[in-house]
N, C-alpha and C positions, 0 to 999 in steps of 0.2 A: 753577180759573181763574175770576176774577171777571168780571162782565159788562164792567167798565171795561177790564180787561186784554184781553179778547177783542175789544172794539171797537177798541182801539189796534192790535191785530194786523191786523184787517181793514183799517183805514185805511192802515197801513204797506204791506200787500200791494197795495192800490189805488195807492198812491204809486209803488211799484216798477213796477206795470203801466203807469202813465202815463209814467214815465221811459223805459221800454224798449219800450213798445207798438209803436212804429213799426219796430223792428228785430228783435223777438223773438216767436216763437210758443211759448207755454208751456202745457203740459197738466198738470193735477193728477192724480197717480197714486194708486191704492189697491193697495198691495202687502200681501197678507195674510201673517200669520205671520212678521213680522220681529222680534217680541219673543219672550221665553221666560220660563218660570217653572218652579220646581222645587217639587213638593209632597211633604210628609212621607210616607215610606214608598215613594216612587217613585224608582227608580234613574235613570231618564232624565228630562231636562227636557222640557217641553211647548213646542213651537214654536207661537206664537199671536200674536194681536193684543190688546194690553191696551186695553180700552175705557174703564175708569174704576177709580179706586182711592180709597178713603176710609181712615179710621183703622181701620176694622173689617173691611171686605170688599173684594174685588177682582172686577171683571167682565172676562171675556175671551172671545174667539171663536177657534175653530180653523177655518181655511179659509173664513172669512166666514160660517160657519153661525150658528145661534142662540146668543146670548150665554149664558155660564155664570157663575155667581156662587159664590165660595168665600170662606170666612173666612180672614183673614190669619194666624190662628193655625195654619193648616194649610200655609201657604206658607213655604218655606225661603229661596228667592231669587227676585228679579224682575229681569230685565234687559230694559230697553226701548231700542229703537233711538234714541230721542231722547236717552237718556243717553249713548250712544256718539257721537251727532252733536255733543252739547255738548262732549264730551271732544276730539273731532276739531278743532273750531274753536278751542278753547283752545290746543291744540298748534300749530295753524296760525298763530295770532296771535303766537306767540313764535318761530316758525321763521324762518330767514334767507330773506327773500323771493326773492332772486335766486341762491341757492345750491342747485344741483340735488341735492346729497347731503342737505342739510337737508330739502328738499322730499320727497325719496324716502323718508325715514324715516316720513313721514305715510302713504305708500302701504302700507308694511309694517304700520304700526299699524292702519290701517283694515281691511286684509285679515285681521288677527288679531282684530279686534273687531267682526266681523259687519257690516261696511260695504263689501261688494264694489263697489257702485256708486261710492262715494266714493273707493275705492282706484283704480278705473279712471279717474275724472276727474282724480285727482291725478297719475296716471301720464302722462296727456296734458299736464298742467301741466309736468311734468318735461321732456317732449319739446319743449315750447314754449321752455324755457330752453336745451335742448341736444338737437337733433334726432338726434344720434348716441349718445344715452345708451342703452347696450345693455340694461340691466336693465329699463327701461321698455318697450322694444320687445318683449323676451321676455315680459314680464308681460301685454302687450296682445295677444300672439299674432301679432305681425308676423313675416313671413318674409323671409329674406335671399335675394336673387336677383342673381347676378353682382356680389356685393359691396355691393349697395344694398338697404336694407330696404323692403319693400312693406307699406303700412299696410292695416288691415282696415276696410272700410266696408260696412255692410249685407251682411255675409257674403262679400264679394269683396275681392280684393287690388287696391289702387290705389297710385299713386305718392304720394310725400310732397307734392308740389305739388298734386295733385288733391284730397288730403285737406285740406291747410291752406289752399289757395287755389283752391276750386272755382269754378264759374261764378258770375258776379255775381248778387246777389239772395238773399233768404232761402231760397228753395227749393234753392239749390245747396249749402247747408251740411248737414252730418250732424246727426242728432239725438243729444243727450246726455241721460243719465238719472242722477238722484240717487234717494235713497229715496222721495221724494214728488213729484218733478217730472220732466217730459220737455220739453226745450227745444231749439229750433233757431233760429239767429240769423244775421243778415247781418253780425254782428261777427266778428272773428277767433276762433279756438278759445279763446285765453286769456280774451278778453272774454266769450265765451259761458259758459265755466265760472265766471267771476266772477259772472255773472248768476244762475246756479244756486246758487252758494254764498250769495249775498245772499237769495234766496228761502228757502233752508233756514234761514238765520239768523233771518229775520223770522218764520218759521213756528214756531220753537222757543218 
């Protein structure tokens, strides 16, 4: 990444912060070992964080520990979470925006491509389109009581209205996480998830 590109990303992130700062609390997360690489002679891939890669060598860390460097000639495959995120957004851009089945396909794709947080966010998007969409409820671990689904928030079961329309103000809303951000907003659930998607797109 060039200095100019990095500067542009910083400016864009600041712009997003200015646009949503009055309604959103956003925390930058550091999740270790979201990437993976396979080394020649090793049967299992290494779950790690890719730190840097050039034409000749790759630096990575396991569990946030000291960085290791390896020649690319010894690397069979490299799978980075950013590659999956890029693929996710490309599919999102062509999906039918208000079609729950089309949006659900992204949940399945994200779950199969090492993006559990994005799969969860996308499942909530599906429920915003159709609050009775059974696949999304089951995926999110919601339980049915007396014919009505109870939603999960902070490890406890709450009603649909309590989750989607909690007490007024930012602190009434639940936190939502993506691979790199944790966000809580005074906007509705769909708007909050949109903010997270915007942050992840800018960070790529």
